[in-house]
C-alpha positions in Angstrom: 91.2 110.6 123.4 92.4 107.8 121.2 95.9 106.8 122.3 95.9 103.0 121.7 94.4 100.4 119.4 92.1 99.5 122.2 90.8 103.0 122.5 90.1 103.0 118.7 88.1 99.8 119.0 86.1 101.3 121.9 85.4 104.5 119.8 84.1 102.4 116.9 81.8 100.5 119.3 80.6 103.8 120.8 79.7 105.1 117.3 77.8 101.9 116.5 76.2 101.5 119.9 72.5 100.6 119.6 70.4 97.8 121.0 70.2 95.9 117.7 73.8 96.5 116.6 75.6 93.3 115.7 78.4 92.2 118.0 81.8 92.3 116.4 85.0 90.7 117.9 88.1 92.8 118.4 89.7 91.0 115.4 86.8 91.9 113.1 86.9 95.6 114.2 90.7 95.6 113.7 90.2 94.5 110.1 87.8 97.4 109.5 90.1 99.9 111.2 93.0 98.7 109.0 90.9 99.2 105.9 90.0 102.6 107.1 93.7 103.6 107.7 94.5 102.5 104.1 91.6 104.5 102.7 92.6 107.6 104.8 96.1 107.6 103.5 95.3 106.7 99.9 92.9 109.5 99.5 95.4 112.1 100.6 98.6 110.9 99.0 98.0 112.6 95.7 97.5 115.9 97.6 100.5 115.7 99.8 102.2 118.9 98.7 98.9 120.9 98.5 99.2 122.5 102.0 100.6 122.0 105.4 97.3 120.5 106.7 97.4 117.7 104.2 101.1 116.9 105.1 100.2 116.9 108.8 97.3 114.5 108.2 99.8 111.7 107.5 101.6 112.0 110.8 104.1 109.2 111.4 103.1 107.4 108.2 105.6 109.5 106.3 109.0 107.8 106.4 112.5 108.5 105.0 115.0 106.0 103.7 118.6 107.2 103.6 120.7 105.3 101.1 124.5 105.4 101.0 127.4 103.3 100.0 128.0 102.2 103.6 126.7 98.9 104.7 124.1 99.1 107.5 124.0 96.5 110.2 121.5 95.3 112.8 123.8 96.6 115.5 122.9 100.1 114.5 120.0 101.7 116.3 117.0 101.4 113.9 114.9 104.5 113.3 111.1 104.6 113.2 110.8 107.5 110.8 114.3 107.4 109.3 115.6 104.1 107.9 119.1 103.5 106.6 119.9 101.2 103.6 122.9 100.6 101.4 122.9 101.2 97.6 122.2 98.0 95.8 125.3 98.3 93.6 127.8 98.3 96.5 129.0 95.1 98.1 129.5 94.4 101.8 132.8 96.1 101.9 131.4 99.4 100.5 133.0 98.8 97.1 131.2 99.6 93.8 130.3 96.5 91.9 131.9 96.2 88.5 130.0 97.3 85.5 130.2 94.0 83.8 128.1 92.3 86.4 125.8 95.2 87.3 122.9 94.0 85.2 123.0 90.7 87.2 122.8 92.4 90.6 119.3 94.0 90.2 116.7 94.7 87.5 117.7 97.8 85.5 121.3 97.6 86.7 122.6 98.5 83.2 120.7 101.9 83.4 122.3 102.6 86.8 125.8 101.9 85.4 125.3 104.1 82.4 126.4 107.5 83.7 127.2 106.3 87.2 123.9 105.7 89.0 122.7 103.8 92.1 120.0 101.3 92.9 117.8 101.9 95.9 115.8 98.9 97.0 112.4 99.8 98.5 111.4 96.3 99.5 112.8 94.6 102.6 114.9 91.5 102.1 115.0 88.7 104.7 118.0 90.3 106.5 116.1 93.7 106.9 112.6 92.4 107.5 113.6 90.6 110.8 114.0 94.0 112.5 110.4 95.1 112.8 111.2 98.7 113.8 113.4 99.1 110.7 111.0 97.6 108.1 110.3 99.7 105.0 106.7 98.8 104.1 106.8 101.1 101.1 103.4 102.4 100.1 103.3 105.6 98.1 106.3 107.7 96.9 106.4 111.4 97.8 109.7 112.5 96.6 113.4 111.6 96.0 116.3 113.9 96.7 120.0 113.6 96.0 122.6 114.9 98.5 126.3 115.5 98.4 128.5 115.4 101.5 128.3 118.9 103.0 125.9 120.1 100.3 122.2 120.6 100.0 119.6 118.3 98.6 118.6 118.4 94.9 115.2 117.2 93.7 115.1 114.1 91.5 112.7 113.9 88.6 110.7 110.7 88.5 110.5 109.2 85.0 109.2 106.1 83.2 112.0 103.8 82.0 111.0 104.3 78.3 111.3 108.1 78.7 114.6 107.8 80.5 116.1 105.6 77.9 114.9 107.9 75.1 116.5 111.1 76.5 119.7 109.7 77.9 121.5 110.7 74.6 119.7 114.1 74.5 122.3 116.7 75.7 119.5 119.1 76.6 117.3 116.8 78.7 119.5 113.9 79.9 120.5 113.5 83.6 123.4 115.8 84.3 125.0 116.4 87.8 126.6 119.6 86.7 123.2 121.1 85.8 121.6 119.5 88.9 119.4 117.4 86.7 118.8 114.0 88.4 116.5 111.3 87.1 115.0 108.3 88.9 113.4 105.3 87.3 111.5 102.5 89.1 112.2 99.0 88.0 110.4 96.3 90.1 111.4 97.0 93.7 114.2 99.4 92.9 114.5 103.1 92.2 117.5 103.8 90.0 118.9 107.3 90.4 121.5 108.8 88.0 123.8 110.5 87.9 124.9 110.3 91.5 127.8 111.3 93.6 128.8 107.9 95.0 130.1 109.5 98.2 126.8 111.2 98.8 123.4 109.8 99.6 119.9 109.5 98.4 116.8 110.2 100.5 113.4 108.6 99.5 110.4 110.1 101.3 107.3 107.9 101.1 104.0 107.0 102.9 104.2 103.6 104.7 101.5 101.0 103.9 101.9 99.4 107.3 98.2 99.9 108.2 98.3 97.7 111.3 95.7 98.8 113.8 98.4 99.5 116.4 99.8 102.2 114.0 96.7 104.3 114.3 98.7 106.3 116.9 101.0 107.4 114.1 98.2 109.7 113.0 97.3 113.1 114.5 94.4 113.1 116.9 91.9 114.3 114.3 93.2 111.6 111.9 92.5 108.9 114.5 89.0 110.1 114.9 88.4 110.2 111.2 89.7 106.7 110.8 87.3 105.5 113.4 84.4 107.2 111.6 85.5 105.6 108.3 85.7 102.2 110.0 82.2 102.6 111.5 80.7 103.6 108.1 82.2 100.5 106.6 80.8 98.3 109.3 77.3 99.9 108.9 77.5 99.4 105.1 78.5 95.8 105.6 75.6 95.0 108.0 73.1 97.0 106.0 72.5 99.5 108.9 70.0 102.2 107.8 72.2 104.8 109.4 74.8 104.2 106.7 72.8 105.9 103.9 72.1 108.8 106.1 75.7 109.3 107.0 76.7 109.0 103.3 74.3 111.8 102.4 75.6 114.0 105.1 79.2 113.5 103.9 78.2 114.3 100.3 76.5 117.5 101.4 79.6 118.6 103.3 81.7 117.9 100.2 79.2 119.9 98.0 78.3 116.8 95.9 
């Protein structure tokens, strides 16, 4: 069973084991495993909601960021799957930043201010990145939900900035908390969600792109095995091993191609 990065490297060596197989260092195999983890997650991200099996395939690579107006500090216990961050348009005292300087705080700030919205930063700054267990490593967005204190979560519609600006004066389609119609727009490293109950919170669910070989244990057992198979095929393709073309044909036959 693969329970560590060392086990994953040994599994790859076992798959490649042959008298004339090239010798690869641990660092080289790590590189192929990391490429395989990236391929494994990227191929599935578009099908996340298809069924429970696909969702389970991601394992611990699925993370949640909880945003609120409260400042988070390094003294708080960092989570591995749940990360806490403060809205970008609140200062260190938890006070909403004035509308006149909102556009200077983060890109798209004027859109957040229009209709009372919030900015959610999805990239670590220097203060956050120094706590490894609490790093975001944002890869692929799954969903965004808006919560009120004591209330349930409401789905947020992801929109392009052009579309959001076009419909914000449309009474039938614009964001409206009363009708539970929430919109989110991505501008650079921020998701801007509006309208928002400033006493509530926003949860962004995403797939982490932290494909370090040590994180292979985030995957379920069958996922770890598949990653090792992918890494082995990549190595065979790189060294022109004749088993590579045979393996590719078998995969295509299984996929009905």
